C-alpha positions in Angstrom: -7.8 -10.2 -12.7 -5.2 -12.6 -11.0 -2.5 -10.7 -9.2 -0.4 -13.8 -9.1 2.5 -15.1 -11.2 1.9 -18.4 -12.9 4.9 -20.8 -12.6 3.9 -22.5 -15.8 4.4 -19.3 -17.9 7.5 -17.3 -18.7 7.9 -14.7 -15.9 8.6 -11.7 -18.2 5.3 -12.4 -20.0 3.5 -12.8 -16.7 4.7 -9.5 -15.4 3.5 -7.7 -18.5 0.1 -9.6 -18.2 -0.4 -8.5 -14.6 0.6 -4.9 -15.4 -1.9 -4.8 -18.3 -4.7 -6.3 -16.1 -4.1 -3.7 -13.4 -4.1 -0.8 -15.8 -7.2 -2.1 -17.5 -9.0 -2.4 -14.1 -7.9 1.2 -13.1 -9.1 2.6 -16.4 -12.4 0.8 -16.1 -12.8 2.3 -12.6 -12.3 5.8 -14.0 -14.6 5.2 -16.9 -17.4 4.2 -14.6 -16.6 6.8 -11.9 -19.6 9.0 -12.4 -21.8 7.1 -9.8 -19.1 6.6 -7.2 -16.1 8.8 -7.9 -14.5 8.4 -4.4 -14.6 4.7 -4.7 -13.0 5.0 -8.1 -10.2 7.1 -6.6 -9.7 4.4 -3.9 -9.5 1.6 -6.5 -7.2 3.5 -8.8 -4.8 4.4 -6.0 -4.8 0.7 -4.9 -4.0 -0.5 -8.5 -1.1 2.0 -8.7 0.3 0.6 -5.4 0.0 -2.9 -6.8 1.8 -1.9 -9.9 4.6 -0.3 -7.8 4.8 -3.6 -5.8 5.2 -5.5 -9.1 7.9 -3.2 -10.3 9.8 -3.4 -7.1 9.9 -7.2 -7.5 11.9 -6.8 -10.8 13.8 -3.7 -9.7 17.2 -5.3 -9.3 17.0 -7.0 -12.7 15.5 -4.0 -14.6 16.5 -0.8 -12.7 15.8 1.6 -15.6 12.4 0.2 -16.2 11.6 0.6 -12.5 12.8 4.2 -12.3 10.6 5.3 -15.2 7.4 3.4 -14.5 7.5 3.6 -10.7 7.7 7.4 -10.9 4.7 7.4 -13.4 2.5 5.3 -11.1 3.6 7.2 -8.0 2.7 10.5 -9.6 -0.7 9.2 -10.9 -1.7 8.1 -7.4 -0.4 11.2 -5.7 -2.5 13.5 -7.9 -5.6 11.9 -6.3 -4.4 11.8 -2.6 -5.2 15.3 -1.2 -9.0 14.9 -1.0 -8.6 11.3 0.0 -6.6 12.3 3.1 -9.4 14.7 4.2 -11.9 11.9 3.7 -9.8 9.3 5.5 -9.4 11.7 8.5 -13.2 11.5 9.0 -13.2 7.7 8.6 -10.3 7.5 11.2 -12.2 9.8 13.5 -15.3 7.5 13.4 -13.2 4.4 13.9 -11.4 6.0 16.9 -14.7 7.0 18.6 -16.1 3.5 18.0 -13.0 1.9 19.6 -13.5 4.0 22.8 -17.3 4.0 22.7 -17.6 2.3 26.1 -15.7 5.1 27.7 -16.8 8.1 25.7 -19.9 10.0 24.8 -19.7 10.4 21.0 -21.9 13.5 21.2 -19.2 15.3 23.1 -17.1 15.4 19.9 -19.9 15.9 17.4 -18.8 19.5 16.8 -15.3 18.4 16.0 -16.5 15.8 13.5 -18.6 18.6 11.8 -15.4 20.7 11.6 -13.6 17.8 9.9 -16.5 17.6 7.4 -16.1 21.4 6.8 -12.4 20.9 6.3 -13.0 18.2 3.7 -15.4 20.5 1.9 -12.8 23.3 2.0 -10.1 21.0 0.5 -12.5 19.9 -2.2 -13.4 23.6 -3.0 -9.7 24.5 -3.3 -8.7 21.5 -5.5 -9.3 20.8 -9.1 -12.7 19.1 -9.7 -12.4 15.4 -9.1 -13.5 14.7 -12.6 -10.6 16.7 -14.0 -8.2 15.0 -11.8 -9.4 11.6 -12.9 -9.1 12.6 -16.5 -5.5 13.6 -16.1 -4.8 10.3 -14.3 -6.6 8.4 -17.0 -4.3 10.0 -19.7 -1.2 9.0 -17.7 -2.4 5.4 -17.3 -3.4 5.0 -20.9 0.2 6.1 -21.8 1.6 3.7 -19.3 -0.5 0.8 -20.8 0.9 1.5 -24.2 4.4 1.1 -22.9 3.9 -2.2 -21.2 4.4 -4.5 -24.3 7.9 -2.9 -24.6 8.9 -3.6 -21.0 12.2 -5.4 -21.4 14.2 -7.6 -19.0 17.7 -9.2 -19.2 17.6 -12.3 -21.2 19.3 -14.4 -18.5 16.6 -13.3 -16.0 13.5 -13.4 -18.2 13.5 -17.1 -19.2 10.8 -19.5 -18.1 12.6 -20.4 -14.8 13.1 -16.8 -13.9 13.9 -16.7 -10.2 16.8 -14.3 -11.0 14.1 -11.9 -12.3 12.0 -11.8 -9.1 14.1 -13.2 -6.2 16.4 -10.3 -5.6 13.5 -7.9 -5.5 11.6 -9.9 -3.0 14.7 -10.3 -0.8 15.3 -6.5 -1.0 11.7 -5.7 0.0 11.9 -8.1 3.0 15.3 -6.7 4.0 14.1 -3.1 3.9 11.1 -4.1 6.0 13.3 -6.0 8.4 15.5 -2.9 8.9 12.5 -0.5 9.0 10.9 -2.5 11.8 14.1 -2.3 13.9 14.5 1.4 13.2 10.9 2.2 14.1 11.2 0.7 17.6 14.7 2.0 18.2 13.6 5.6 17.5 9.8 5.7 17.3 8.4 8.4 15.1 5.5 8.9 12.6 8.1 8.9 9.8 9.7 5.7 11.0 6.5 3.7 11.3 5.2 5.0 8.0 8.4 3.8 6.4 7.9 0.3 7.9 4.2 0.4 6.8 5.3 1.0 3.2 7.8 -1.8 3.3 5.2 -4.2 4.8 2.7 -3.3 2.1 5.1 -4.0 -0.7 6.0 -7.4 0.9 2.3 -8.2 1.1 1.9 -7.5 -2.6 5.0 -9.5 -3.6 4.0 -12.5 -1.4 0.7 -12.6 -3.3 2.6 -12.5 -6.6 4.7 -15.5 -5.7 2.3 -17.5 -3.6 1.9 -20.2 -6.3 5.3 -21.4 -5.0 3.4 -23.0 -2.1 -0.1 -21.6 -1.9 -1.1 -23.0 1.5 2.0 -21.6 3.3 2.3 -18.3 1.4 -1.4 -17.5 1.6 -1.1 -17.7 5.4 2.0 -15.6 5.4 0.3 -13.1 3.1 -2.7 -12.9 5.4 -0.4 -12.1 8.4 1.5 -9.5 6.5 -1.9 -7.9 5.6 -2.8 -7.8 9.2 0.5 -6.1 10.0 -0.1 -3.6 7.2 -3.6 -2.9 8.6 -2.2 -2.2 12.1 0.5 0.1 10.7 -2.0 1.7 8.3 -4.5 2.5 11.1 -1.6 4.0 13.1 -0.6 6.2 10.1 -4.2 7.3 9.6 -4.2 8.5 13.2 -1.1 10.5 12.4 -2.8 12.1 9.4 -5.8 12.9 11.6 -3.6 14.5 14.2 -1.8 16.5 11.5 -5.1 17.8 10.1 -6.3 18.8 13.5 -3.1 20.6 14.3 -2.6 22.3 10.9 -6.0 23.0 9.4 -7.1 26.6 9.7 -10.6 25.8 10.8 -9.5 23.5 13.5 -7.8 24.5 16.8 -5.8 22.0 18.9 -6.2 24.1 22.0 -9.9 23.3 22.2 -10.9 20.8 24.8 -12.6 18.4 22.4 -9.5 18.4 20.2 -7.3 17.8 23.2 -9.5 14.8 24.1 -9.3 13.4 20.5 -5.5 13.8 20.4 -5.2 12.0 23.7 -7.4 9.1 22.4 -5.3 9.0 19.2 -2.1 8.7 21.2 -3.5 5.9 23.3 -4.8 4.0 20.3 -1.5 4.5 18.5 0.4 2.9 21.4 -2.0 -0.1 21.2 -1.5 -0.5 17.5 2.2 -0.3 17.7 2.4 -2.9 20.5 0.3 -5.3 18.4 2.5 -4.6 15.3 5.6 -5.3 17.4 4.7 -8.9 18.2 3.4 -9.6 14.7 6.4 -8.0 13.1 9.0 -10.0 15.1 7.4 -13.2 13.9 7.1 -12.1 10.2 10.7 -10.8 10.1 12.1 -13.7 12.2 14.3 -14.9 9.3 17.3 -13.1 7.9 16.7 -11.9 4.4 19.1 -14.4 2.8 17.3 -17.3 4.5 13.9 -16.1 3.3 15.3 -15.7 -0.2 16.5 -19.3 -0.2 13.3 -20.7 1.2 11.2 -18.8 -1.4 13.4 -19.9 -4.2 13.0 -23.5 -3.2 9.3 -23.2 -3.1 9.3 -21.6 -6.6 11.6 -24.3 -8.0 9.4 -27.0 -6.5 6.4 -25.4 -8.2 8.2 -25.2 -11.4 9.2 -28.9 -11.1 5.6 -29.9 -10.6 4.5 -28.1 -13.7 7.3 -29.6 -15.7 6.3 -33.2 -14.9 
């Protein structure tokens, strides 16, 4: 399954091919989920995010298609997110303790980890069975797959040159990330950094889609954007962990162990945001119009090579 546009092929056909491949992969994960249902949830949610990144690439050229299909994939992923957040909180807890292992006795917070496990079990008990959730998601994805062959694009944007089909979407994603980065550091908040994280993730997906324009350069940029997304993702996971600690009925943020954990999370968040700052300023060093021109030239050069 290649999540990459081929400059040798018409871009409208390439977009439908990638969407079909992603949907087939997601459906295969659901159909083989019996042995590892939580891994299937992770893969399906990831495929839905990639589909949304693909749709954002063509959003300016096909806004109605974007509105319909983006909502479908957003809702399909959201239906699987509640239990995943509870599970991710435990993974974030373990990563946080490991990061501070030289300055902390892990056993001191063992009771808190067990309460997080209890919280996960409580969420699972109060939710629809995972198999039922996956069945509903499967039905939504099957319906979406049947619509893909009818995805239409403006004729002037959907020819075999095609930058008009994808360039404005890439520029918009980069511009929104550029603005989100500045907003996050101007008035830091969980919401502001989460917004930047989402924009960085879509940029990562879209750079992968167009990296055939100049593979060596764009693979390196894609890797750096992935690193940025990982930093911001880890920061967001800490925010989710803090929210669960503060809101879940079986957890009490006035307990000493929970106060310790919240202090560690705040310290780690500051470290992650500092690292994201320096990486972000490099990745968003260009103005959006300059990035758009550079990427268009890469793509045109790739097209010229394939035409010779």
